Structure formats: structure tokens, C-alpha cells
DRENDO-1510 file (C-alpha; in Angstrom, 1 decimal, always signed):
<recs>
REC; n; res; u; v; w
REC; 1; MET; -7.1; +33.3; -31.3 .
REC; 2; ARG; -9.7; +32.0; -28.8 .
REC; 3; ILE; -10.2; +28.4; -27.7 .
REC; 4; ASP; -13.1; +27.0; -29.6 .
REC; 5; ARG; -12.8; +23.2; -29.1 .
REC; 6; VAL; -11.6; +20.8; -26.5 .
REC; 7; GLU; -11.9; +17.0; -27.2 .
REC; 8; THR; -10.9; +13.9; -25.3 .
REC; 9; PHE; -9.8; +10.5; -26.7 .
REC; 10; ALA; -9.3; +7.5; -24.4 .
REC; 11; VAL; -6.9; +5.4; -26.3 .
REC; 12; GLU; -5.6; +1.9; -25.8 .
REC; 13; LEU; -1.8; +1.7; -26.3 .
REC; 14; PRO; +0.3; -1.4; -26.6 .
REC; 15; THR; +2.1; -2.5; -23.3 .
REC; 16; HIS; +5.6; -3.8; -23.8 .
REC; 17; ARG; +6.5; -4.8; -20.2 .
REC; 18; SER; +4.8; -5.2; -16.8 .
REC; 19; PHE; +5.5; -2.5; -14.2 .
REC; 20; GLY; +4.3; -1.9; -10.6 .
REC; 21; VAL; +4.7; +0.6; -7.7 .
REC; 22; ALA; +4.0; +0.4; -4.0 .
REC; 23; GLY; +0.3; +1.2; -4.7 .
REC; 24; GLY; -0.3; -1.6; -7.2 .
REC; 25; SER; +0.1; -2.4; -10.9 .
REC; 26; VAL; +0.8; +0.3; -13.4 .
REC; 27; ALA; +1.2; -1.7; -16.6 .
REC; 28; VAL; +0.6; -5.4; -17.5 .
REC; 29; ALA; +2.4; -6.8; -20.6 .
REC; 30; GLY; -0.2; -7.9; -23.2 .
REC; 31; THR; -3.0; -5.7; -21.7 .
REC; 32; PRO; -3.5; -2.3; -23.4 .
REC; 33; SER; -2.5; +0.7; -21.4 .
REC; 34; ILE; -5.2; +3.5; -21.4 .
REC; 35; ARG; -4.1; +7.1; -21.9 .
REC; 36; ILE; -6.3; +10.1; -22.3 .
REC; 37; LEU; -5.3; +12.3; -25.2 .
REC; 38; VAL; -6.7; +15.9; -25.3 .
REC; 39; ARG; -7.0; +18.0; -28.5 .
REC; 40; VAL; -7.5; +21.8; -28.0 .
REC; 41; GLY; -8.5; +23.9; -31.0 .
REC; 42; ALA; -8.4; +27.7; -31.8 .
REC; 43; ASP; -9.0; +29.4; -35.1 .
REC; 44; GLY; -8.3; +26.2; -37.1 .
REC; 45; LEU; -5.1; +25.3; -35.2 .
REC; 46; TYR; -4.8; +22.4; -32.8 .
REC; 47; GLY; -2.5; +21.2; -29.9 .
REC; 48; TRP; -2.4; +17.9; -28.1 .
REC; 49; GLY; -1.9; +16.8; -24.5 .
REC; 50; GLU; -2.0; +13.6; -22.5 .
REC; 51; ALA; -3.1; +12.3; -19.1 .
REC; 52; THR; -2.1; +9.0; -17.5 .
REC; 53; PRO; -4.8; +7.4; -15.4 .
REC; 54; ILE; -3.0; +5.3; -12.8 .
REC; 55; PRO; -5.2; +4.6; -9.8 .
REC; 56; ALA; -2.2; +2.8; -8.2 .
REC; 57; TRP; -0.5; +6.2; -8.0 .
REC; 58; THR; -3.3; +8.8; -7.6 .
REC; 59; TYR; -7.1; +9.1; -7.4 .
REC; 60; GLU; -7.8; +10.1; -11.0 .
REC; 61; THR; -9.1; +7.4; -13.3 .
REC; 62; ALA; -9.7; +7.2; -17.0 .
REC; 63; GLU; -13.4; +7.9; -16.4 .
REC; 64; SER; -12.8; +10.8; -14.1 .
REC; 65; ILE; -10.3; +12.5; -16.4 .
REC; 66; VAL; -12.6; +12.3; -19.4 .
REC; 67; THR; -15.6; +13.6; -17.5 .
REC; 68; THR; -13.6; +16.3; -15.7 .
REC; 69; VAL; -12.2; +17.6; -19.0 .
REC; 70; ASP; -15.5; +17.3; -21.0 .
REC; 71; ARG; -17.9; +18.5; -18.4 .
REC; 72; TYR; -16.0; +21.0; -16.3 .
REC; 73; LEU; -12.7; +22.2; -17.7 .
REC; 74; ALA; -13.7; +22.6; -21.4 .
REC; 75; PRO; -16.8; +24.7; -20.7 .
REC; 76; ALA; -14.8; +26.9; -18.4 .
REC; 77; ILE; -12.2; +27.9; -21.0 .
REC; 78; ILE; -14.1; +27.9; -24.3 .
REC; 79; GLY; -13.8; +31.5; -25.6 .
REC; 80; THR; -10.7; +32.3; -23.6 .
REC; 81; PRO; -7.7; +33.7; -25.6 .
REC; 82; ALA; -5.4; +30.7; -26.2 .
REC; 83; TRP; -2.4; +32.7; -25.1 .
REC; 84; ASN; -3.8; +33.5; -21.7 .
REC; 85; LEU; -2.5; +30.6; -19.7 .
REC; 86; ASP; -2.9; +32.5; -16.4 .
REC; 87; ALA; -6.6; +33.0; -17.1 .
REC; 88; VAL; -7.0; +29.3; -18.0 .
REC; 89; ASP; -5.3; +28.3; -14.7 .
REC; 90; THR; -7.7; +30.6; -12.8 .
REC; 91; ALA; -10.7; +29.1; -14.7 .
REC; 92; PHE; -9.5; +25.6; -13.9 .
REC; 93; ASP; -9.4; +26.4; -10.2 .
REC; 94; ARG; -13.0; +27.8; -10.3 .
REC; 95; ALA; -14.3; +24.8; -12.2 .
REC; 96; VAL; -12.6; +22.2; -10.0 .
REC; 97; ASN; -11.3; +23.8; -6.8 .
REC; 98; ARG; -7.9; +23.1; -5.3 .
REC; 99; GLY; -9.0; +21.9; -1.9 .
REC; 100; PHE; -5.9; +20.9; +0.1 .
REC; 101; SER; -3.8; +21.1; -3.1 .
REC; 102; ILE; -4.5; +21.0; -6.9 .
REC; 103; GLY; -7.8; +19.4; -7.8 .
REC; 104; ALA; -7.7; +16.9; -10.7 .
REC; 105; PRO; -4.1; +17.8; -11.8 .
REC; 106; LEU; -3.9; +15.1; -14.4 .
REC; 107; ALA; -7.0; +16.3; -16.3 .
REC; 108; LYS; -5.8; +19.9; -16.0 .
REC; 109; SER; -2.4; +19.0; -17.2 .
REC; 110; ALA; -3.7; +17.4; -20.4 .
REC; 111; VAL; -5.5; +20.6; -21.4 .
REC; 112; ASP; -2.6; +22.9; -20.3 .
REC; 113; VAL; +0.0; +20.9; -22.3 .
REC; 114; ALA; -2.3; +20.9; -25.3 .
REC; 115; LEU; -2.6; +24.7; -25.1 .
REC; 116; HIS; +1.2; +24.9; -25.0 .
REC; 117; ASP; +1.5; +22.7; -28.0 .
REC; 118; LEU; -1.1; +24.9; -29.8 .
REC; 119; LEU; +0.8; +28.1; -29.0 .
REC; 120; GLY; +4.1; +26.7; -30.2 .
REC; 121; ARG; +2.5; +25.5; -33.4 .
REC; 122; ALA; +0.9; +28.9; -33.9 .
REC; 123; ALA; +4.3; +30.6; -33.5 .
REC; 124; GLY; +6.1; +27.9; -35.5 .
REC; 125; VAL; +8.6; +27.2; -32.8 .
REC; 126; PRO; +9.3; +24.5; -30.2 .
REC; 127; LEU; +8.4; +25.2; -26.5 .
REC; 128; GLY; +11.9; +26.1; -25.5 .
REC; 129; VAL; +12.0; +28.9; -28.0 .
REC; 130; LEU; +8.5; +30.0; -27.1 .
REC; 131; TRP; +9.6; +30.3; -23.5 .
REC; 132; GLY; +13.0; +31.7; -24.3 .
REC; 133; GLN; +14.5; +29.1; -22.0 .
REC; 134; ARG; +16.3; +25.9; -23.1 .
REC; 135; ARG; +19.6; +25.0; -21.4 .
REC; 136; THR; +20.3; +21.6; -22.9 .
REC; 137; SER; +19.3; +19.8; -26.0 .
REC; 138; SER; +19.3; +16.2; -24.6 .
REC; 139; ILE; +18.2; +14.5; -21.4 .
REC; 140; GLU; +19.6; +11.3; -19.9 .
REC; 141; LEU; +17.0; +8.7; -19.0 .
REC; 142; GLY; +17.1; +6.2; -16.2 .
REC; 143; TRP; +16.1; +2.5; -16.8 .
REC; 144; ILE; +13.3; +1.4; -14.4 .
REC; 145; VAL; +14.2; -1.9; -12.8 .
REC; 146; SER; +10.9; -3.8; -12.8 .
REC; 147; GLY; +12.1; -7.1; -11.3 .
REC; 148; GLN; +10.5; -8.3; -8.1 .
REC; 149; SER; +13.3; -10.6; -7.0 .
REC; 150; PRO; +17.2; -10.4; -7.0 .
REC; 151; ALA; +17.2; -12.8; -10.0 .
REC; 152; GLU; +14.7; -10.9; -12.0 .
REC; 153; VAL; +16.5; -7.7; -11.2 .
REC; 154; GLY; +19.7; -9.0; -12.8 .
REC; 155; GLU; +17.8; -9.7; -16.0 .
REC; 156; SER; +16.2; -6.2; -16.0 .
REC; 157; VAL; +19.5; -4.5; -15.4 .
REC; 158; ALA; +21.2; -6.5; -18.2 .
REC; 159; GLU; +18.3; -5.5; -20.5 .
REC; 160; GLY; +18.8; -1.8; -19.6 .
REC; 161; LEU; +22.5; -2.0; -20.2 .
REC; 162; ALA; +22.0; -3.7; -23.5 .
REC; 163; GLU; +19.7; -0.8; -24.5 .
REC; 164; GLY; +22.4; +1.7; -23.7 .
REC; 165; TYR; +21.1; +3.0; -20.4 .
REC; 166; ARG; +23.7; +4.0; -17.8 .
REC; 167; ALA; +21.5; +5.0; -14.8 .
REC; 168; PHE; +18.9; +3.0; -12.9 .
REC; 169; LYS; +15.9; +3.6; -10.7 .
REC; 170; VAL; +14.3; +1.0; -8.4 .
REC; 171; LYS; +10.8; +1.0; -7.1 .
REC; 172; ILE; +10.8; -0.1; -3.4 .
REC; 173; GLY; +8.1; -0.4; -0.8 .
REC; 174; LEU; +6.6; -3.4; -2.7 .
REC; 175; HIS; +8.0; -5.9; -0.2 .
REC; 176; ASP; +9.3; -6.2; +3.4 .
REC; 177; GLU; +12.5; -4.3; +4.3 .
REC; 178; ASP; +14.9; -7.1; +3.8 .
REC; 179; THR; +13.5; -7.9; +0.3 .
REC; 180; ASP; +13.5; -4.3; -0.7 .
REC; 181; ALA; +17.1; -3.9; +0.4 .
REC; 182; ALA; +18.1; -7.2; -1.4 .
REC; 183; VAL; +16.5; -5.9; -4.7 .
REC; 184; VAL; +18.5; -2.6; -4.5 .
REC; 185; ALA; +21.7; -4.6; -3.6 .
REC; 186; ALA; +21.2; -6.8; -6.6 .
REC; 187; VAL; +21.0; -3.7; -8.9 .
REC; 188; ARG; +24.2; -2.4; -7.4 .
REC; 189; GLU; +25.9; -5.7; -7.9 .
REC; 190; HIS; +25.0; -5.8; -11.6 .
REC; 191; ALA; +25.6; -2.1; -12.2 .
REC; 192; PRO; +28.4; -1.2; -9.8 .
REC; 193; ASP; +29.3; +2.2; -11.1 .
REC; 194; ALA; +25.9; +3.4; -12.3 .
REC; 195; PRO; +23.9; +6.3; -10.8 .
REC; 196; LEU; +21.2; +4.6; -8.8 .
REC; 197; TRP; +18.1; +6.1; -7.0 .
REC; 198; VAL; +15.1; +4.6; -5.4 .
REC; 199; ASP; +11.4; +5.5; -5.1 .
REC; 200; ALA; +9.2; +4.2; -2.2 .
REC; 201; ASN; +6.0; +6.0; -3.4 .
REC; 202; GLN; +4.9; +6.8; +0.2 .
REC; 203; ALA; +5.2; +3.2; +1.4 .
REC; 204; TYR; +7.3; +3.6; +4.6 .
REC; 205; THR; +6.9; +4.9; +8.1 .
REC; 206; VAL; +9.6; +7.1; +9.7 .
REC; 207; PRO; +11.3; +4.2; +11.6 .
REC; 208; VAL; +11.4; +2.0; +8.5 .
REC; 209; ALA; +12.6; +4.8; +6.3 .
REC; 210; LEU; +15.4; +5.6; +8.7 .
REC; 211; ARG; +16.6; +2.0; +8.7 .
REC; 212; MET; +16.3; +1.8; +4.9 .
REC; 213; ALA; +18.2; +5.1; +4.5 .
REC; 214; ARG; +21.2; +3.5; +6.3 .
REC; 215; ARG; +21.1; +0.5; +4.1 .
REC; 216; LEU; +20.7; +2.6; +0.9 .
REC; 217; ASP; +23.6; +4.8; +1.8 .
REC; 218; ALA; +25.9; +1.8; +2.1 .
REC; 219; LEU; +24.8; +0.8; -1.5 .
REC; 220; GLY; +25.7; +4.3; -2.9 .
REC; 221; VAL; +22.1; +5.3; -3.6 .
REC; 222; THR; +22.0; +9.0; -4.7 .
REC; 223; ALA; +18.4; +9.9; -3.8 .
REC; 224; PHE; +15.5; +8.5; -1.6 .
REC; 225; GLU; +12.3; +9.5; -3.4 .
REC; 226; GLN; +9.0; +10.0; -1.5 .
REC; 227; PRO; +9.8; +7.6; +1.3 .
REC; 228; LEU; +6.8; +8.7; +3.5 .
REC; 229; PRO; +3.1; +9.7; +2.9 .
REC; 230; ALA; +2.9; +13.0; +0.9 .
REC; 231; ASN; +1.4; +15.0; +3.8 .
REC; 232; ASP; +3.7; +13.7; +6.6 .
REC; 233; ILE; +5.7; +17.0; +6.7 .
REC; 234; ALA; +7.0; +16.4; +10.2 .
REC; 235; GLY; +8.2; +12.9; +9.4 .
REC; 236; LEU; +9.9; +14.1; +6.2 .
REC; 237; ARG; +11.7; +16.8; +8.1 .
REC; 238; ARG; +12.9; +14.3; +10.7 .
REC; 239; LEU; +14.0; +11.9; +8.0 .
REC; 240; ARG; +15.8; +14.7; +6.1 .
REC; 241; ASP; +17.7; +15.6; +9.3 .
REC; 242; LEU; +18.9; +12.1; +10.0 .
REC; 243; SER; +19.2; +10.5; +6.5 .
REC; 244; ALA; +22.6; +10.4; +4.8 .
REC; 245; VAL; +20.8; +9.9; +1.5 .
REC; 246; PRO; +19.1; +13.1; +0.1 .
REC; 247; VAL; +15.3; +13.0; +0.5 .
REC; 248; ALA; +13.5; +13.8; -2.8 .
REC; 249; LEU; +9.8; +14.7; -2.9 .
REC; 250; ASP; +7.3; +13.9; -5.6 .
REC; 251; GLU; +3.8; +13.2; -4.5 .
REC; 252; SER; +4.2; +15.9; -1.8 .
REC; 253; LEU; +4.7; +18.7; -4.4 .
REC; 254; ARG; +1.5; +19.1; -6.4 .
REC; 255; HIS; +1.4; +22.9; -6.3 .
REC; 256; PRO; +4.3; +25.4; -6.1 .
REC; 257; GLY; +2.8; +26.4; -2.7 .
REC; 258; ASP; +3.5; +22.9; -1.4 .
REC; 259; LEU; +7.2; +23.3; -2.2 .
REC; 260; ALA; +7.2; +26.7; -0.5 .
REC; 261; THR; +5.9; +25.0; +2.7 .
REC; 262; PHE; +8.5; +22.2; +2.6 .
REC; 263; VAL; +11.3; +24.7; +2.0 .
REC; 264; ARG; +10.2; +26.9; +5.0 .
REC; 265; LEU; +10.0; +23.9; +7.2 .
REC; 266; GLY; +13.4; +22.5; +6.1 .
REC; 267; ALA; +11.8; +19.2; +4.9 .
REC; 268; VAL; +13.1; +18.8; +1.3 .
REC; 269; ASP; +16.6; +18.2; -0.2 .
REC; 270; VAL; +15.4; +17.5; -3.8 .
REC; 271; ALA; +12.2; +18.6; -5.7 .
REC; 272; ILE; +11.0; +16.2; -8.4 .
REC; 273; ALA; +9.6; +18.1; -11.4 .
REC; 274; LYS; +6.6; +16.1; -12.8 .
REC; 275; VAL; +4.3; +17.8; -15.4 .
REC; 276; GLN; +1.1; +15.9; -14.8 .
REC; 277; ARG; +1.3; +15.9; -11.0 .
REC; 278; SER; +1.6; +19.7; -11.0 .
REC; 279; GLY; -1.4; +20.2; -13.4 .
REC; 280; GLY; +0.7; +20.9; -16.5 .
REC; 281; LEU; +3.5; +23.1; -17.7 .
REC; 282; THR; +2.3; +26.4; -16.4 .
REC; 283; LEU; +2.5; +25.4; -12.8 .
REC; 284; SER; +5.5; +23.1; -13.3 .
REC; 285; ARG; +7.5; +26.0; -14.6 .
REC; 286; ARG; +6.6; +28.0; -11.5 .
REC; 287; LEU; +7.6; +25.1; -9.2 .
REC; 288; CYS; +10.9; +24.7; -11.0 .
REC; 289; SER; +11.7; +28.4; -10.8 .
REC; 290; LEU; +10.8; +28.4; -7.1 .
REC; 291; ALA; +13.1; +25.5; -6.5 .
REC; 292; GLU; +16.0; +27.2; -8.3 .
REC; 293; ASP; +15.4; +30.4; -6.4 .
REC; 294; CYS; +15.4; +28.5; -3.0 .
REC; 295; GLY; +18.5; +26.5; -3.8 .
REC; 296; VAL; +16.6; +23.2; -3.9 .
REC; 297; GLU; +18.0; +20.7; -6.3 .
REC; 298; LEU; +15.7; +19.5; -9.2 .
REC; 299; MET; +15.3; +16.0; -10.5 .
REC; 300; GLY; +12.8; +14.9; -13.2 .
REC; 301; SER; +10.1; +12.2; -13.4 .
REC; 302; GLY; +7.0; +11.3; -15.3 .
REC; 303; LEU; +3.9; +9.0; -15.2 .
REC; 304; THR; +4.8; +6.4; -17.8 .
REC; 305; GLU; +3.5; +8.7; -20.6 .
REC; 306; SER; +3.4; +8.0; -24.3 .
REC; 307; ASP; +5.3; +10.3; -26.6 .
REC; 308; LEU; +3.1; +13.4; -26.1 .
REC; 309; GLY; +3.8; +13.4; -22.3 .
REC; 310; LEU; +7.4; +12.4; -22.9 .
REC; 311; ALA; +7.9; +15.5; -25.1 .
REC; 312; ALA; +6.3; +17.8; -22.6 .
REC; 313; SER; +8.6; +16.7; -19.8 .
REC; 314; LEU; +11.7; +16.9; -22.0 .
REC; 315; HIS; +10.9; +20.5; -22.9 .
REC; 316; LEU; +10.4; +21.3; -19.2 .
REC; 317; PHE; +13.5; +19.6; -18.0 .
REC; 318; ALA; +15.6; +21.1; -20.8 .
REC; 319; ALA; +14.4; +24.6; -19.9 .
REC; 320; TYR; +15.8; +24.1; -16.3 .
REC; 321; GLY; +18.9; +22.3; -17.4 .
REC; 322; ILE; +18.3; +19.1; -15.3 .
REC; 323; THR; +21.5; +17.1; -15.7 .
REC; 324; THR; +20.8; +14.2; -13.4 .
REC; 325; PRO; +19.2; +11.1; -15.1 .
REC; 326; VAL; +15.4; +11.4; -15.1 .
REC; 327; ASP; +12.6; +8.8; -14.8 .
REC; 328; LEU; +10.7; +9.2; -18.1 .
REC; 329; ASN; +10.0; +5.5; -18.6 .
REC; 330; GLY; +7.1; +5.6; -21.1 .
REC; 331; ARG; +9.2; +4.2; -24.0 .
REC; 332; GLN; +10.2; +1.3; -21.8 .
REC; 333; PHE; +6.7; +0.1; -21.1 .
REC; 334; ILE; +4.2; +1.4; -23.7 .
REC; 335; GLY; +4.0; +2.3; -27.4 .
REC; 336; SER; +2.8; +5.4; -29.2 .
REC; 337; PRO; +1.4; +4.2; -32.5 .
REC; 338; TYR; -0.3; +7.6; -33.1 .
REC; 339; ALA; +3.0; +9.4; -33.3 .
REC; 340; GLY; +4.7; +10.2; -36.6 .
REC; 341; GLU; +7.7; +12.5; -36.3 .
REC; 342; THR; +8.4; +12.4; -32.6 .
REC; 343; VAL; +11.0; +12.2; -29.8 .
REC; 344; ARG; +14.3; +10.4; -30.6 .
REC; 345; VAL; +15.8; +8.2; -27.9 .
REC; 346; GLU; +19.2; +6.6; -28.5 .
REC; 347; ASN; +21.3; +4.7; -25.9 .
REC; 348; GLY; +19.3; +6.0; -23.0 .
REC; 349; THR; +19.4; +9.6; -24.1 .
REC; 350; ALA; +16.4; +11.6; -25.4 .
REC; 351; ARG; +16.8; +14.5; -27.7 .
REC; 352; VAL; +14.6; +17.5; -27.0 .
REC; 353; PRO; +12.3; +17.8; -30.1 .
REC; 354; GLU; +12.9; +20.7; -32.5 .
REC; 355; GLY; +9.5; +20.7; -34.2 .
REC; 356; PRO; +6.9; +23.3; -33.4 .
REC; 357; GLY; +5.0; +23.0; -30.1 .
REC; 358; LEU; +5.8; +19.7; -28.4 .
REC; 359; GLY; +7.5; +18.5; -31.6 .
REC; 360; VAL; +5.3; +15.4; -31.9 .
REC; 361; GLU; +3.2; +14.9; -35.0 .
REC; 362; VAL; -0.1; +13.2; -34.1 .
REC; 363; ASP; -2.0; +11.1; -36.7 .
REC; 364; GLU; -5.6; +11.8; -35.7 .
REC; 365; SER; -6.9; +8.9; -37.8 .
REC; 366; VAL; -4.8; +6.5; -35.6 .
REC; 367; VAL; -6.0; +8.2; -32.5 .
REC; 368; ARG; -9.6; +7.6; -33.5 .
REC; 369; GLU; -8.9; +4.0; -34.4 .
REC; 370; LEU; -7.4; +3.4; -30.9 .
REC; 371; ALA; -10.2; +5.3; -29.1 .
REC; 372; ILE; -12.6; +3.6; -26.8 .
REC; 373; ASP; -15.6; +4.8; -24.7 .
REC; 374; VAL; -14.3; +4.3; -21.2 .
REC; 375; LEU; -17.7; +5.0; -19.6 .
REC; 376; GLU; -19.3; +2.3; -21.8 .
REC; 377; HIS; -16.1; +0.1; -21.7 .
REC; 378; ARG; -16.1; -0.2; -17.9 .
REC; 379; ALA; -19.9; -0.4; -17.4 .
</recs>
């Protein structure tokens, strides 16, 4: 069974709520959210994957993901046995080299996840069975507090509680220190007993992060995610030494080799598993296994994916038995009108799909209806 087709579809999905991070806007209510869906074929079977172009978070855009897959990754793997994920990973690195870390991880992830979906469908089993590794059948989700002021935060927390969510994550680094601290304090006031963690998305310097860590500790925050720029290893090591709140790394850990460096230098408490950031499930599984072997705690996160990306993350997190609430916030912000049978989320808990592959049935006719030409669209 050799790969004989790789297709990209840039689709416009409905946006339910607005959402921003320290780097800028991620979703705007009423404005379609673009996702790149990838379909990989072999011997009449197909699998689907997804990439999230968020220039506010990383350098890959809708245009770059489409051209990277169509013009570099697809030609490099056509004719490769679909089961040979190691050969695909090697071909990816030859087509778009790693440089300092992974090159074009979101584009590579979409193809890698589609291949996993295809292999699971070919075998007639979900990914956890294909891997021989699934330690839990459900994953608790965190509600992303999207308010920009203490008053808005109260409304967002109340909405999350009404939806059945019991854990909350706050994006900080969008304001000055006092306002950031006030937003977190407002969440704690409205959810006094809930698990609560924060994500600065690289926004702080070491002195600011140290001051914020003291304020966060007083509010019972359980993890301080990516407080400093991804490549500030010395700063992250100093912060980890002095912070009472565990330091969790996301943007710093694109390749498993990045995690090995941070472990050797004593600069990480918690490793965030994130499928797209690490170029797909193949490298994400290596990173998670390395974290386990090194005694580094794992947490989970995503990139506001629709249901294909949501399912891929759930299979990964279930394989490693991640028990802390995870940031898989796609359902909160965007819709997946292309999905038939798909992931079930109830009261803030997602069930790991039991269908073959990712366990998400894709209606190709809907995908084609939603598809746009991003190169023409943005011209």
C-alpha cells in the first residue's frame, strides 16, 4: 500500500467566539476561521489531517502550509509505503530541512496525521489499538478564559461552568503586569476550587516572569506555561530555579531533541504535548516517551483545531494517560461542519473516539463546499 495521492483543502469554518493570545488575534466571532485539511490516499483508502494557520502563534500561514504540502512534502512521499512513517519523516526533513528545529511543523503534521488516520482505517482499528497504547478512554478539557477585563472574565468563567467545565486556562501577556494579575485573580474569585493554569505565550522577560510567578503562586495557579521566549534556555532555567509555580514549556519543544536539551540543562518542569507543534503524531509520540523516561510531567494542548485535530490530540494524550485537564479548545471557538460521526464532548470531558483511524467521519462534499483558494483569496 503506497501513497499515491496528497490533497490540500483550505476551508472556512464558522467561528463561535473571539480569542486572542499574546501574539495577536486567533479567532474573531463572525469571521470564518481557516483550517487546512489534508487528504492522503493509498490503494483506494484515504486518511485526513489538519493544520491550523495562526500567524499570531507561529510563522506558518494558510498560504505557506498549502504550498509546502502541495509543492514539497507531497512530491517527496508519493510512492512511499504508507506504513513507513519513519521514511516519511526522513523525506520531510530532506524536502524542508529542520534548521534550528523542525521546519514547517504544521504542514508536516497535517500529512503525518492523515497517514495515521489512513493506517488505522486500513487496519479497521482506532489509533490507540494500532499503537497498542491507550491508558484512558476520556480526557478532561479546560475552558479557555477569553475575557480581557475582570468583568469579562467573570462572564467567561460563568459560561464555562454552565457548560460543565471544571478547569480553566488563562492567556496572559496581553496586558501590563497588574492587569494580567487582575484577570487571573478574577478567574480564581469566580472558580475558587478549580484547577487553574496560565499561558504567557513567550510574552515576558525574566524579571517580569519572576514577579508574576510570585503573584500566580498566591492565586493557586498550577502551571506557568511558556513565560519566556522559546529559545531563552538560560532564562527558563533561572526561572525554574526560583519559581514556586512549575514552569511548563510549549513553543520551546518543537522536536524531541529540544526536550532532551532542556532536560540536560535542568530548565523544564512540565512538557506540553502538542501534535501540530511537533510535526505530527510520529514525533509527538517520541517526545512524550522521552518525557516519561526522563521523569518530566506531561500536559496537553492544541492549536484551536476542528474535530480532526481534536481527535488526533485525544488519541495521543490517551496513549500517555495524561490526567491533568488539557487545552483542546477547538469546540469552544470553531465549528466542524464537515464531520459526521465524530468526537463526543460532554460536561467538559472528551471521549476518545472508537472508530477506525482518528474516528472522525469526513464528508468530502462538505469539505469541497467550504474550500477556498487561499492564494487567490488573499491576492
